[in-house]
C-alpha positions in Angstrom: 0.1 0.1 0.1 1.3 3.5 -1.0 0.1 6.5 1.1 1.1 10.2 0.1 2.7 12.1 2.8 3.4 16.0 3.2 5.6 17.3 5.9 4.8 21.1 6.5 6.0 23.5 9.1 3.3 25.4 11.0 3.5 28.8 12.4 6.7 29.2 10.1 7.1 31.8 7.3 9.8 29.5 5.5 10.8 25.8 5.9 13.0 24.7 8.9 11.1 27.1 11.2 7.9 26.7 13.5 6.6 23.2 14.2 6.8 20.3 11.5 3.8 18.1 11.1 3.5 15.1 9.1 0.2 14.8 7.0 -1.3 11.8 5.5 -4.7 12.1 3.6 -6.6 8.9 3.5 -9.4 7.5 1.6 -10.4 5.2 4.4 -9.2 4.8 8.0 -6.1 2.7 8.4 -6.0 0.2 11.6 -5.0 2.4 14.5 -1.7 0.1 15.3 -0.5 1.0 11.6 -1.2 4.8 12.1 0.6 4.6 15.5 3.7 2.9 13.7 3.7 5.5 10.8 3.8 8.1 13.5 6.6 6.6 15.5 8.5 6.3 12.0 8.1 9.9 11.1 9.2 10.8 14.7 7.6 14.3 14.8 5.6 15.9 17.5 2.5 14.7 15.3 1.2 12.8 12.3 -2.1 14.0 11.2 -4.3 11.5 9.2 -7.7 12.7 7.7 -10.2 11.7 5.3 -12.8 13.7 3.5 -16.4 13.1 4.4 -18.1 16.1 3.0 -17.2 18.8 0.7 -15.8 21.1 3.2 -15.6 18.5 6.2 -12.7 16.0 7.2 -12.2 13.7 10.1 -9.1 14.4 11.8 -6.9 12.4 14.2 -3.4 13.1 15.4 -0.6 10.9 16.6 2.7 11.4 18.5 5.5 8.9 18.3 4.0 7.3 21.5 0.0 7.6 21.0 -2.7 9.1 19.9 -3.8 12.7 21.5 -7.2 14.7 21.8 -6.0 17.8 20.6 -3.1 19.4 18.4 -3.1 22.8 16.9 -0.1 22.9 14.7 -1.0 19.7 12.7 -4.6 21.0 12.2 -3.2 24.3 10.8 -1.0 22.3 8.7 -3.9 20.2 7.4 -5.9 23.2 6.6 -2.9 24.6 4.6 -2.6 21.5 2.5 -6.4 21.3 1.8 -6.1 25.1 0.6 -2.7 24.5 -1.3 -3.2 21.2 -2.9 -6.2 19.0 -2.2 -9.1 21.5 -2.6 -7.9 25.0 -3.6 -11.5 26.2 -4.3 -12.2 26.0 -0.4 -12.1 29.1 1.5 -12.7 27.2 4.8 -12.7 23.7 6.1 -14.0 21.9 9.3 -12.1 19.1 10.8 -14.2 16.7 13.0 -12.1 15.5 15.8 -12.0 14.2 19.5 -12.3 17.7 20.6 -15.2 18.7 18.6 -15.3 20.7 15.3 -12.0 22.9 14.5 -12.5 25.2 11.7 -9.7 26.7 9.5 -10.4 29.7 7.4 -8.2 30.7 4.6 -6.1 33.8 5.3 -5.7 36.5 2.4 -2.3 37.1 3.5 -1.3 33.4 3.8 -1.8 33.2 7.6 -4.6 30.9 8.1 -7.0 31.3 11.0 -7.9 28.4 13.2 -10.7 28.3 15.9 -10.0 25.9 18.9 -11.7 25.5 22.2 -10.1 27.5 24.9 -9.6 26.7 28.5 -8.9 29.1 31.3 -6.3 27.5 33.5 -7.3 27.1 37.1 -5.4 27.2 40.6 -4.1 24.1 42.2 -4.1 23.5 45.7 -0.6 22.0 45.5 0.7 25.1 43.7 3.8 25.6 45.9 4.8 22.1 46.2 4.6 21.5 42.6 6.3 24.7 41.6 9.3 23.6 43.8 9.3 20.3 42.1 9.1 21.8 38.6 11.9 24.2 39.3 14.3 21.2 40.5 13.5 19.2 37.6 14.0 21.9 35.2 17.1 23.4 36.9 15.6 26.9 37.2 14.0 29.2 39.7 10.6 28.4 41.2 7.6 29.8 39.0 5.4 32.6 40.4 2.2 30.7 39.6 1.3 27.1 38.8 -2.2 26.3 37.3 -3.9 23.5 35.6 -5.9 23.1 32.3 -5.5 20.3 29.9 -1.7 20.7 30.9 0.0 22.0 33.8 0.6 25.7 33.4 3.8 27.3 35.2 4.0 31.1 35.1 7.3 33.2 35.6 7.6 36.8 36.0 10.3 37.3 33.3 10.8 36.0 29.7 14.4 35.4 30.6 13.7 32.6 33.1 11.5 30.8 30.4 14.2 31.3 27.7 16.9 30.2 30.0 15.6 26.7 30.5 17.8 24.2 28.8 15.7 21.0 28.2 12.8 19.2 29.8 15.1 17.8 32.4 13.3 15.4 34.8 9.8 16.7 34.4 8.4 13.3 33.3 8.2 11.9 36.6 6.9 15.1 38.2 4.0 15.3 35.8 3.2 11.6 36.1 3.0 11.9 39.8 0.1 14.1 39.4 -1.4 12.4 36.6 -0.5 14.7 33.8 1.8 14.5 30.6 2.5 18.2 29.4 3.9 21.2 30.9 3.6 24.9 29.6 6.1 27.3 30.9 5.1 30.9 30.2 6.0 34.6 31.1 5.1 38.2 30.0 6.8 38.8 26.7 9.9 40.6 25.5 11.1 41.9 22.1 7.6 43.2 21.2 5.5 40.1 22.1 2.8 39.9 24.8 3.9 36.5 26.1 6.4 33.9 25.5 6.0 30.2 26.2 7.5 26.6 25.8 6.0 23.3 26.0 7.3 19.8 27.3 5.6 16.5 27.0 8.5 13.6 27.1 6.2 10.9 28.1 4.2 11.4 24.5 7.7 11.2 22.8 8.0 15.0 22.7 10.7 16.4 25.1 10.1 19.8 23.7 7.3 20.8 21.1 8.6 23.7 18.8 5.2 25.4 18.6 2.0 24.3 20.3 -1.2 25.3 19.2 -3.0 23.3 21.9 -1.1 25.2 24.8 -2.4 28.4 23.4 -5.9 27.3 24.2 -5.1 28.0 27.7 -2.6 30.7 27.3 -4.7 33.0 25.2 -7.7 33.3 27.7 -5.1 33.5 30.7 -2.8 36.4 29.0 -5.9 38.1 27.5 -7.4 38.3 31.0 -4.1 39.3 32.7 -3.1 41.8 30.1 -6.6 43.3 29.3 -6.2 42.5 25.8 -8.4 40.7 23.3 -5.7 39.9 20.7 -2.1 39.0 21.6 1.2 38.5 19.9 2.9 35.4 21.1 6.2 33.8 20.7 7.1 30.1 21.5 10.7 30.5 22.5 11.7 26.9 21.9 15.0 26.3 19.9 13.1 26.6 16.6 10.6 29.1 17.5 7.3 30.3 16.1 5.0 33.3 16.2 1.3 33.1 16.7 -1.3 35.8 16.6 -3.8 34.7 19.5 -7.4 36.1 19.9 -9.8 35.4 22.8 -13.1 35.0 21.6 -15.1 33.7 24.6 -15.1 30.0 24.5 -12.7 29.8 21.4 -9.1 30.6 21.0 -8.5 32.0 17.5 -5.0 31.4 16.4 -3.4 32.3 13.2 -0.1 31.8 11.4 1.7 30.8 8.1 2.7 27.4 7.0 5.5 26.5 4.9 5.9 23.2 2.8 9.2 21.3 3.6 8.7 18.1 1.9 6.3 15.6 0.0 6.7 11.8 -0.6 5.3 8.6 -0.5 4.9 5.8 2.1 5.3 2.4 1.3 3.7 0.1 3.9 
């Protein structure tokens, strides 16, 4: 069986920036274990598999190298880019049916496509002080000023340089495992003209550090919108690759926009 594959860098103005996603359009679903093996072989943060169900609707699933996940932003934006660029260039909007509901991507006039995702305000944790100390020790840094929870743990520092200075995910996996979580967002007020900066670590999903994480901004957007009193914010994920996002707090939705760049297209033989 031969399958087409595209690798697209999301939230990237040119190849080799932003977050790479592997995209595999299908005519029918493959067995779950085969999709997982393909994602493991690709060894990117996410491989997206999708199939068309109606003229403007697709079913979409995401796999890390280790498991299927409920929500992924960058591979959704990249999938929208592929639909607009090559698969159905007549469309101006596409809807993806996913484990997290319907995710809509609109074609942007400037090449920055616009994605609507469910937002989630992070909430206070009773164990924030203890968990903050454990996070600091695991990452080899100072303790965060605040620790919250949404889909992921959210650790907030007062200065962007503290977030930028983190070298890697350290020993964060056992800390997260101990509280039944697998993803950590670290964030701070922005510098260099950005409203806020962030990074994301998910070692138990085979992603020690994700370059640019759309799903993390489902929590970051409402948090920083409320804290800064702004509806639309300019964000930078300060991973080694890095990426820019424009985030708009739209009530129960986070509207994220950014460009995508094609890196590679090929064929899988399985």
